[in-house]
N, C-alpha and C positions, 0 to 999 in steps of 0.2 A: 831614644833608641837601648830595648834591654840586650847585652851581652847572652847570647846564647849558647850554652855549651852540650852537644849532643853526645852521649855516650856509647859508640858503635855506629858506623855507617855502615851495615848490612841491610837486610829488605827493608826492613821496617824503617830503623831508624835513617836510610839513607834516601825513603821514599820521599819523606816527611820533612827531612833537610835542606831537602834539593829544591822541595816547592820554598819552603822560606827564604832559604838563597835566592831564589829568581825573583822573589817579592824586595829585596833590599833589606832584609835584615841581617840582622851584627849575628854568624853562627859560626860555631865552628865545631869541630866533630874530632872528638877524644877517642883513639883508634891505632893498632899497633903498627910496633915497625914497620911488617911488610905493606900490613893497607895502606901507612902516609906514604911511603914509593909510590904504593898503584895509584892511589888519588892525586898525583901529582898531574898525572894527564885531566886530572877531570873527572866526573864521576857519572855515568852514562845511565840514563834512566830510561826504561821499552816502555811501550805499551800498546793497550787499541790505539791506534791514531797517533800515535809520535816516537819517535826517537831522537835522544837528546843529552850531549854532555855538556854537564856544567861544572866550571873550574869552580872546585870548593877551599877552605881553607880545612886541613888536619894537623894534628900534635897529638904527641904520644905523653904517656903519664908521666915522664921525668923531664917533659917542657910545660908544664902545670904550675905557674907561678900564682896570679892575682884571681881575688873570687870572681865568679859571673853572677848574674842579676837571677837567671835561670838554667836547672839543669837538666835534662831529657835524658831519663837514664830508658833504652834502648837495648836490652842487652836479652841473651837467653836467659833461665833460671838459675842457672847450674855456675853462670859469670856473677852474679850479681854479688857474692863476697870480694871476689876481687874488684870488679867495679866500682864499689862502695869506696874500699881501699885507694883506687886511683884516684877518684874526685875530691879527697880530705881536702886537697889545697886549695880545690876552687870554690869551696864552702865557705862562707862567710857571714858574720850575723844576720844577714838581710837577704841571704838565696833561699832562692824558691828552690825544691826539688819535686819534680813531675814523674814518676816511676811507670813506664808506661808496660809491663811483662802481663802474662797472663796469669789466669789466678787470683789467690786470694792471701796467700803465706807467703809473698814479696815483703807486702806492705807493712807487716808489722815488723819484717826484720830493718827496712829503710826508718821506720819511727825510733825502733830503740839508737839505731845508729846516730842518726841525725835530731830525733826531736818530731814530734810528732806536727808541733805550729807551723813548721818551714818545710812538710810535706802536703801534697796536695794527690789525689788519689786519680784516675785515669785510664783508659782504655782506645785503643784505636781499632778498628774496622779494615782490614784489605788486602787483598791478594794480593803478596808480589814472595817474589823468589831472589837469593843471589844466585846469578850464573859463572860458571866453574872461571872467566873471566874477570869475576868482579863487578859485572853491572848490576842492575837491579832490576828485573822483571817484572813487571806489573801485569797478572795474568789472566785478572777481571775487570769491568772499569768501575770505579766507584770506590769511596775512599773517606774514611771520620775518623777526626778523633776528639773522644769526650773528655772531658776534664772538670773536677771542682772540687770544695773544701768536704772534707773528711765529715765536717760538724754539719753540714749543708747549709752552712751560714753562706749570706752572698755578701762578698767583702771586698775594699778597693783593690787588695792584689790579685782576685779571682778576672777582676773586672780587665786590671791592667793588660794581665796575660792576654786576657779574651781579645783585647784589639792586639796583641802583638802576633799572637799564634794567627788571626782568620787573614786569609794568606789565600787567594787562588789556587783551584789543581785540588782539593777538598773538602770537606764540610766540617764545621767545627760547632764543637756544642758545647756550653757552658751549663752543667748541669746540679740541679742540687739536690740530687742524692745519688751520687756518683757511685758511693760503694752498694745501691740499688743495681743501677747498671754493671757493677764487676762481678756482684754475684750473677747477675741472667750471664754474662757473658761466659763465665766460669761452668755454670750449668750447662751454656750450649756449646761448648768445647767437651766438655766429659761427655757429654753426649754423641757428638762426634769421635769422639775419640775410641769411645767405647766401641762403639758400632762397628766403626771402619777395621778397629786395632783385634775386635774380637773376629769379625768375618774374614777378615785378611782380604777387602775388597773392597769397590765404590758401593757407592751409596746406590747408584741403577743395578749391582751386581746383585745387590740384597734382596731390593726390593722383586728385581725378577724370579728371587727364588723362593718357594711354598713356606709362608711363613714369616719370610723374613719383613714383612709391613710389619706384622704383629709384634715381632721383635724390634724393629726400630722404636715403636709405641711407645713399647714395655720401658725402654731405654731412657727417653726422653720424659715420662712418668716420670722415674726413679730420680732422675737429676734434678727435674723441677721441685718435687717434694722437699729434696734437701732443701734449695734457695730458701722455698716457705716458711722451714724448721727453723731456719735463720734470721729468720725477722723481715724476706725480700721475696713475698711470692710472685715469681713471671707475672708481668702481665699479660693479658688477651694479646695484644700486638705482638710480643714477644716471642708469645709463644705461638703464633701465626707465620710468624719469621721462623721460628725451628721449623718447623710441617714444613712451610714453602721451600727449605734446604734440605731436608731428611726426608721425604717423599715424594721427591722427582721422578719419576722414571725415567729410566734412562740418565740418571744424573753422573755424571763421572767424579763428583766431589770425594775426597778423600782427606781426613784432619792430616794439620802438619803433623802429628808425633807419627801417626802410619808411615806418613812420609821418606821422617827421620829415621824411622826402624828399617825400612825396606832398603833403603840407601846408606847404609851403615853407619848414621850417625850420631854422635852422643844425644840424647831427648829428652823430654823434660815428661819423662813419663810418670816418677814419683813425685813431682811438681804440681802438675796437672791431677792425675789420679788419686795417687797414694795421697793428696794432702787432703784432697776433697770424699777418699774413702776415711781419714781418720777426723774428719770434721764432721762426718753423716753419724757416723759409729757416736763421737761427744751429742749429737743429735738428738739421738734413739733412731736414726732413721735407717732401714734395710737397703743397701745397694749392691746386689747379687751380682747382676751384671757388671757393672762396673769392677767388684771387685775381679770377678773373673778375668776381663780384659787384663786387668794388671797383673794380674796372675802370669797370661799369655805373655806380658810384656816381659815380667821378672825370667819368665821359663827362655824366653825367645836370648835375652843377654847373656844367661849361664852356658846356653846349647850353641853360642854363636865362638864359631870354628876361628883358630888362630891367625887365617888368614884375613879373616875378617876383624880380628879386634885388631889388624895390623892398619888395613884400609879406613877401618873405625879411627885410627888414632892420626891417622894421615890429615881425615877430612876435617877431624875435628880440630887439629891444629891449624888447615885454613881458614876455619869456623873463626878460632880467635884472632887469629890477623887479621879477618875484616872486624 
């Protein structure tokens, strides 16, 4: 059995981690002291049709000693540098690191720090949030974890990890072209963030406005052209999934970036949109709508009131503690 370290017990790490714990896997959560204390009572995970509190093992960075077989990095982009520093004692010559962040920029950082040969690519698809009392709330049914070797090889290592991570509670895919899957998700997230942040509303409200549907389609087209220019054209199935999500009348969907903005939380705007725009420029693809959305996000940050900044700092601390 592999020794698994999950960095973070937030909305994503908490959800997938508890599924692994329930299946009898050897899982330890690496968290901040406040979160470790909170988890002594167990981690509550609830959603459509279930409500469970699961005993979990949690430690802090100061308690890390021996290497782990598998490290799942499940932090926000802005916490990645600190997380990489924290896990250094847990990374040995045979440790595999699987970062499960949004976007692509983080992969180069982790490769440079620990060596590409030690790092897999991966994404998750799940709609969860962390409640104020530290519980993981799954908002919609369904969850998927997708991973694979960066060089598209089928390896014994990936096969062993697939066996270890295949447990009830979510779907697991060992993808032979994981970079394509990561690119497709980045294009999807960039489209969702662009539409909802720029229009400051739900997909349903945008579609109900004259010109709203055309705007959404234009955003999707721009973001997907970037993925194609990078060498990872969006498949018909992935395009159809984006259309289904972003053109559903009455949809209450908003992006996580928009939700963080409106809640006054520290957000991943520069990582998700800024890096996307920089990449588009290098590839020679014009993305004016995404650029406008990022400008909106930056103006929002500058115009935040002192009260907003104080609230943001407090909530940011809460997130870091998680």
